Residue, then its C-alpha position, 0 to 999 in steps of 0.5 A: x521478556x515480554x517485549x522481545x517475546x510478546x507471546x509470553x504475555x497470552x501463552x499462559x492463558x492457553x491453559x484454560x480449555x476455553x480459550x484453547x478451544x476458542x483459538x482452535x475454533x478460530x484458526x480453522x475458520x480463518x484458515x478455510x478463508x486463507x487458503x483460497x484468498x492466498x492462492x487467488x492473491x499470489x496470482x494477483x501478484x504475478x506469482x504461481x498460486x502456491x506461492x500464497x499457501x508458502x506466504x500463509x504458512x509461517x508469516x501469520x505464526x511469526x506476526x502472532x508470536x513477536x506482533x502485540x495484536x492478538x487477533x490481528x490475521x497476517x498473510x496475502x493481501x490484495x493491496x500489497x499483491x497488487x503493488x507487489x506486482x506493479x513493482x516487479x513488472x519493469x524487472x523481470x517477466x510475470x511469472x519467471x524464476x527471475x520474477x519470483x526471485x525478485x518478489x522474495x527479495x522485495x518481501x525482504x527489503x519491506x521486512x527490513x523497513x518495517x523492522x528497522x521502523x519499529x526497533x527505532x520507534x518511529x511507528x508515527x511515519x505512517x501519519x504522513x499517509x494522512x485518511x484522504x489520501x488512503x481513502x482515495x487510493x484505497x477506492x483506486x486500488x480496489x477498482x484496479x485490482x478488480x478490473x486486473x481480474x478481467x481477463x481471466x474472467x473473460x478467459x482471454x489474454x492481452x499484452x498489458x500496456x503502458x496504463x493500466x486503464x489501456x489494459x482493461x480497455x484491450x481485455x474488454x475488446x478482446x472479450x467481446x471478440x475472442x471471449x471463452x463462454x466456459x470460463x465466463x459461466x464458472x467465474x459466474x457460477x463462483x460469483x452466485x455461490x459467494x455472494x449468495x451465501x454471503x447474502x442469506x447465510x454470511x456464517x457459512x464459508x462462502x470462498x470455499x465452498x465456491x473453491x470446493x464446487x467449482x473444482x469439482x465441476x471442473x474436474x466432472x466436466x473436462x474444464x480443462x483440455x490438454x494434449x501434448x503435441x510434437x512440434x511436427x504436429x504444427x501444420x504452419x511452417x511459419x510457427x514451426x519455425x518459431x517453436x525452433x528458434x524458441x528451442x535454440x534460445x533455450x541452448x544459447x540462454x543455458x549457455x549464456x547463464x554459465x558464461x555470466x557465472x564464469x565472467x562474474x567469477x573471473x571479476x571477483x578474482x580480478x578485483x581481488x587480485x589486482x585491484x579496482x583500476x587494473x586494466x585486467x580488472x576492467x577487462x574482466x568487468x567489461x566481459x561481465x557486463x557484455x554477458x549480462x546484458x546478452x543474457x538479458x536480451x536473450x530472455x527478453x527475446x525468449x519471453x516475447x516469442x513465447x508470449x506471441x505463440x501464446x496468442x495464437x489460436x489453433x484448431x486441433x485434427x486428432x489422429x485418425x486413419x494413420x494420419x497423426x495428429x495435426x495443429x492448424x491455425x484458426x481457420x485454416x483447416x482443409x475441408x473435409x478435416x474434422x477437429x476436435x472442437x474449440x480453441x486450442x493455444x500453447x501452454x508451454x513448451x515441456x522439452x524439444x520434443x514436447x509442446x503442452x496445448x490446452x483447450x477449455x478454461x484455465x485451471x491452477x495446474x499442478x501444486x508442488x506438495x511439501x514445505x516451502x525449502x529455506x533458501x536465502x533471497x537473491x541479492x542482486x544490488x541493481x535490483x535492490x535499488x529500484x525496488x527500495x522506493x517501492x518496499x518502503x510504499x508496501x512496508x507504510x502501506x502494509x502497515x498502515x491497513x494492519x495497524x487501522x485493522x489492529x486498533x479497531x480490534x483492541x478498541x472491542x477487546x480493551x487490550x493495549x496496542x503497541x505500534x512499534x511492537x506491531x511494525x516489529x512483528x509485521x518486519x519478523x513475518x516478512x523477514x522470515x517469509x522471506x527466507x522460506x519463499x514468501x512474498x510480501x504479506x500484511x494485515x487483512x481487514x477481511x480474514x481478522x474479522x473472520x477471526x475475532x469473530x469466531x472467537x479468538x482470544x490470542x494470538x495461537x488462533x494465527x498459529x492454528x492457521x499456519x498450522x492447516x496450511x502446513x497440512x494442506x501443503x503436505x497432503x491436499x495440494x493434488x486437489x487443488x490441480x482442477x481449480x479453475x483460474x476463473x473461480x480464484x479471479x471471483x474470489x479477488x472480485x468478491x474480496x475487494x467489493x467492499x474496499x470500494x467506499x464513496x460515502x467515506x469520500x463525501x464525509x470529508x468534503x463535508x470536514x475539510x474541502x481540502x481533505x475531499x480535494x485530496x482523497x478525489x486527486x489521489x484517486x484520479x491519479x492512483x488510477x491514471x497513472x498505475x500500474x505505478x502506484x506509489x506515484x499516486x501515493x506520494x502526489x497524494x501525500x506531497x498533495x495533502x501537506x502542501x495544503x496543510x501548509x497552505x492552510x497554516x501559511x495564513x491562519x486567522x489573526x483576530x483584532x478582539x474587544x470586550x463583549x457584553x458577556x465580559x469576553x473578548x471576541x473578534x470585533x469583525x464578527x460581533x461588530x465591537x468597538x476597539x480601543x484607539x490606543x491598545x489593539x488586542x490581537x489573537x492569532x490562531x496557529x503555530x509561529x513557523x517559518x512559513x507564517x511569520x510574514x503573514x503574522x507581521x504584515x497583519x500586525x503592522x497593517x492593524x497599527x496602520x489604521x490607528x494612528x494613536x496606538x500605543x500598545x499591542x497585545x499578543x493573545x498567544x493562546x492559540x500559538x502552540x510552537x514557535x521556531x527560529x524564525x518565529x522568535x526572531x521575526x517577534x524581535x525585530x517587530x517589538x524593535x520596529x514597533x518600539x521606534x514608533x512609540x508602540x509597546x508590544x505585549x504578549x499573554x497567554x503564553x504556552x510554556x513550549x513558547x517560553x522555553x524557545x525564547x528562554x532557550x534563545x535568550x530573546x525574552x531578555x530582548x523582548x523584556x521579561x515583563x512584558x510577558x503575561x499569564x492573562x490578557x487582562x493583566x496585560x490590559x491593566x499594565x497598558x492602562x496604568x502606564x497610559x494614566x488618566x483613568x484610561x481604563x474608565x472610558x476603554x471599550x476593551x473594558x466595557x461592551x460598546x457596539x459600533x452601533x451604539x458608539x454610531 
């Protein structure tokens, strides 16, 4: 039962008051960090902030109950949030209903991949993400995450370009010309609080304190100014016309949404009644496709026009002397009229009579109270096919991050960790979360560190964390209205600062230049190809595997002779004389399809240097595996050498090497008497065959250097 219900292994420990007290305190401490972080990460994913609270509610509880790590803190994380945004941007407009539906669907797909891999015991697949690839990706992702928040820090909004670095450049230009100083001041205040507390008193919850202080300042200062106006209050006729077109588009979208539902129903009925190839079914299919295409065009036009309206800058002239409130385009206010001050922007269209315009900084705004409803994710097969590769990438990256954290903590606590069970726990968390409007989640390094640092002993601490989030959703959401979005952006930036690490890249380069090269290339490609983050990872994995194949295609091949201490050493390194009739060759690598040709060429090259050669002894101690290509090559090589009067002997074979030859029957072709447990046994065999007391003067028995022989 402990495999099906892992929490049974620790739930009994809660009877001890000390354990229960420690988990309660740790759960509360993590929740104080999780609540503001989850809202920030939801915005990073392109979702309304309160969806972060939905993702912080059930997933931490489920992963603690069904995972194998006791201290791993699950929930929204920066990298997965960024990858979610990158995967969804081509499918729907950020923050729209369709976007939210696809985010929840993506969480379900991620969970299905993870739980399938866990049940099939395929957690080893994460090993294909080598350390240099992960290192390059996380460094690049941290920079991308931090730079993606520049717009909220500077109080500007720009259209997203094809590449992330272009968007960052456009954001910086907009910030220089049109930056919002109160927003920058609020972000600076949040930075100072979090970084200052981290330096001088790291035990205090700096994120929570920054959120509380900046929210209070926002409320007292009147940081966000908002007015509701009617379209007639807009002084510019062209803008008025654009707003009226928006109203008309909203009506048309409603009509086409109903028409799409009707045509889908007609197609299903025709398919069941007449079959797939019937003219009536094909006609219904055509009508369904036309209505879906038209609806998509209308939605896109609506989003484009709304974006154009939101980018307009207005000045507001308040009502006075029987004159109604007027919105003028910036720098178009008639002389003599006094404005209210500041730059006003269209925030939203409430209905056909009301527009919401705001000045000042952006805040989180209304957060729906109560727990998320149970709702099955929307199944859109077209979207599923487009999201599959992103879902698999997020599943592996999320699990890799979680298992790395869990292993670190398991080492400290000396607890058993099951990687496949952890995959099941992560998958269950994403699947159950998607049923309650959560987007994809993973294990968090920072919150796990807080959890174990606060004394968490069992998974109950994560259950407590989820319950604290429930309290926040039920009773504390009104307090979040004035929370500045600049503060959430600052929270994200501070959280990812620690992900940028240069020293490990240098260390990888010192360990092997190929590893350093892979880390650097993955880093650069992830930056250049953003927001398509999966491409950077895939290229990095491909490059890592390719370089591994390159290294193993030409392993070291050494000709050996006797050294002064009696061991057999490389003749080129130690300048040793070898025998004219016997050559001992060591191959340092597995013998498989990519290097069999190289191995054969090296053997024949050595043979060509010694015309009197009678025996070739292969020291197979370094051959861990042999595949079909390798064993076939050995048989053919033995035949070729035999035709030249040379006998092939093999010594120090591994068990798996011999098992392969026995299964294929090639050991009979090679001759079982030609296999020896030690190189010395093979030499004794060769000396006996050569006769004439050959061993007495053979360099393979007595140390002879090339200098001595010269």
